[in-house]
C-alpha positions in Angstrom: 201.6 -0.4 -5.6 202.8 -3.8 -4.7 206.5 -4.9 -4.8 208.2 -5.7 -8.0 207.7 -8.9 -9.8 209.6 -11.9 -7.7 210.7 -15.1 -9.1 207.8 -16.8 -7.5 205.4 -14.9 -9.2 207.1 -15.4 -12.4 207.1 -19.2 -11.9 204.4 -19.9 -9.5 204.1 -23.2 -7.6 200.5 -23.3 -8.4 198.4 -21.8 -11.2 197.4 -18.0 -10.4 194.0 -16.9 -11.1 193.6 -13.6 -12.8 192.4 -12.5 -9.2 195.8 -13.8 -7.8 197.8 -11.6 -10.4 195.8 -8.7 -9.5 196.1 -9.1 -5.9 200.1 -9.2 -6.3 199.9 -5.9 -7.7 198.3 -4.6 -4.4 199.7 -3.5 -1.0 198.1 -5.1 2.1 196.9 -1.5 2.9 195.2 -1.5 -0.7 193.6 -4.9 -0.2 189.6 -5.1 0.4 188.8 -8.0 2.9 185.8 -10.2 1.8 182.7 -9.6 3.9 180.2 -12.2 4.6 177.6 -10.7 2.1 180.2 -10.8 -0.6 181.0 -14.3 0.0 177.4 -15.1 0.0 177.2 -13.7 -3.7 180.5 -15.0 -4.9 179.3 -18.7 -3.7 175.8 -18.2 -4.7 177.1 -17.3 -8.4 179.7 -19.9 -8.2 182.4 -17.0 -9.0 184.9 -19.1 -7.0 187.9 -17.8 -9.1 187.4 -14.2 -7.6 188.4 -15.6 -4.0 191.5 -13.7 -3.1 193.9 -13.6 -0.1 195.9 -10.6 1.3 198.6 -10.0 -0.7 201.2 -10.9 2.0 199.3 -13.8 2.8 199.3 -15.0 -0.9 203.1 -14.4 -1.3 203.7 -16.2 1.9 201.6 -19.0 0.7 203.5 -19.3 -2.8 206.9 -19.3 -0.7 205.7 -22.0 1.7 204.1 -24.1 -1.2 207.3 -24.0 -3.2 209.1 -24.9 -0.1 207.1 -27.7 0.7 206.9 -29.2 -2.8 210.9 -29.0 -3.0 211.1 -31.1 0.5 208.2 -33.3 -0.1 207.9 -33.6 -3.8 204.2 -32.7 -3.9 201.6 -31.2 -1.6 199.8 -34.7 -1.3 203.0 -36.0 0.3 202.9 -33.2 3.2 199.2 -33.5 4.0 199.4 -37.3 4.4 202.5 -36.9 6.6 201.3 -34.2 8.8 197.4 -33.3 8.5 195.3 -36.2 7.3 194.7 -39.7 9.5 197.4 -42.4 9.0 194.9 -45.1 8.8 193.8 -43.7 5.4 197.1 -44.9 4.1 198.3 -43.5 0.4 196.0 -42.9 -2.5 193.8 -44.3 -4.2 192.3 -44.6 -0.9 189.8 -47.5 0.1 187.0 -45.5 2.0 184.5 -47.4 4.2 181.4 -45.9 2.4 181.4 -45.0 -1.3 178.9 -42.0 -0.3 180.9 -39.1 0.7 180.9 -38.1 4.6 178.5 -40.9 5.2 181.1 -42.8 7.5 183.2 -41.0 10.2 186.5 -42.3 9.2 186.3 -41.2 5.7 186.6 -37.3 6.3 188.7 -35.1 8.5 187.9 -31.6 9.6 190.6 -29.1 9.7 191.3 -25.4 9.9 192.5 -24.1 6.7 196.2 -23.3 7.1 196.0 -20.6 4.5 192.7 -19.1 4.4 191.3 -16.3 2.2 191.5 -12.8 3.2 188.3 -12.1 5.2 186.9 -9.7 7.8 187.3 -10.8 11.3 185.0 -13.2 12.6 185.1 -15.8 9.7 186.8 -18.8 10.0 187.9 -20.9 7.0 187.7 -25.0 7.6 188.5 -27.4 5.1 187.0 -31.0 5.0 189.1 -33.6 3.5 187.5 -36.8 2.1 189.0 -40.1 1.3 185.6 -40.8 -0.6 185.6 -39.1 -4.3 182.8 -36.6 -4.6 181.6 -36.9 -8.0 181.9 -33.9 -10.5 180.8 -33.4 -14.1 183.6 -34.3 -16.3 183.1 -31.4 -18.9 182.9 -28.6 -16.3 184.9 -30.1 -13.3 181.9 -28.7 -11.2 179.9 -30.5 -8.7 176.7 -32.9 -10.0 173.3 -32.1 -8.6 173.6 -35.2 -6.5 176.9 -34.8 -5.3 175.8 -31.2 -4.2 172.8 -32.4 -2.5 175.2 -34.9 -0.5 177.6 -32.0 0.5 174.6 -29.8 1.7 173.1 -32.5 4.1 176.6 -33.2 5.5 177.3 -29.5 6.0 174.0 -29.3 7.8 174.3 -32.2 9.9 177.8 -31.5 10.9 178.0 -27.7 11.3 174.7 -26.0 10.9 172.8 -28.0 13.5 175.4 -27.7 15.9 175.0 -24.2 16.2 172.2 -22.4 18.0 168.8 -21.8 16.0 169.7 -19.6 13.0 172.8 -21.5 12.4 172.1 -21.5 8.5 173.0 -17.9 8.5 176.5 -18.5 10.0 177.7 -21.6 7.8 178.4 -21.6 4.1 180.5 -24.0 1.9 181.8 -24.5 -1.5 184.0 -27.0 -3.6 186.4 -25.6 -5.8 186.2 -26.3 -9.5 188.7 -29.0 -10.7 190.9 -26.3 -12.6 190.8 -24.2 -9.1 192.2 -26.8 -6.9 195.7 -26.4 -5.7 195.7 -30.2 -4.1 193.9 -32.2 -6.8 194.7 -35.6 -5.5 193.0 -35.2 -2.5 189.2 -34.7 -2.4 187.8 -31.6 -0.2 185.4 -29.0 0.4 185.6 -25.7 2.3 183.4 -24.4 4.9 183.1 -21.1 5.9 181.5 -20.0 9.4 181.2 -16.6 11.1 181.1 -15.8 15.1 181.3 -19.5 16.1 182.3 -20.1 19.6 186.0 -21.2 19.5 185.2 -24.4 21.9 182.8 -25.7 19.1 185.6 -25.0 16.4 188.0 -27.1 18.3 185.1 -30.1 18.7 184.8 -29.9 15.0 188.6 -29.8 14.1 189.8 -32.1 16.8 191.4 -35.5 16.0 188.7 -38.4 17.0 189.3 -42.1 17.8 188.1 -43.2 14.4 190.9 -40.9 12.7 193.2 -43.5 14.4 191.5 -46.9 13.8 193.0 -49.0 11.0 190.8 -48.5 8.0 190.0 -52.2 7.8 189.2 -52.8 11.5 186.0 -50.8 11.9 183.3 -48.5 10.3 181.2 -46.0 11.8 177.9 -45.0 10.4 176.7 -41.4 10.2 173.9 -42.3 12.6 176.6 -43.2 15.3 178.5 -40.0 14.2 175.5 -37.9 15.2 175.1 -39.4 18.5 179.0 -39.0 19.5 179.8 -35.5 17.9 
């Protein structure tokens, strides 16, 4: 079994799911990594609360979150300072487009610093958006319209950049509001498998439109498809 309960586990820096609590009772050797087929089932059935990190990674993530909140006040301040485009300013943002992912300057693609516990070959990406993605106020889940908007973006930005059959190498999800550890900043999760590291760098690299003043220029998705 895992270590005895720590202070961070008694007073966690973010809400722990029942899965998190169970994982903390395990050792790394007892942990079973998520496979691609398992992830496909989890996403298809919207069982996102069952996603888990390796026990030692979860403990490190909790420690890092607590220390980061102590230094920056909250996770939003840290992300704005170190991860997201300075041109965005501070929330509430003023996006170039009211449609999520329609304008290149309105989103930033980054590798997840704290991915879930996957088998080798799977990469966890987070796409941050300064345009809000509509959700159902009662369930906290995405609306059918916003789900289609995100699916179209994922196909355009990720799937179409991979060789034929790319649909089998990409999955995505958006955590319900209750499961989000950074609620003030809009984001979706994208999982890819067996992707060339060069392509990963192209997807996640800082672009010129991330450096521009948000009021000085706008880029349509059509331009983005030519320049990507």
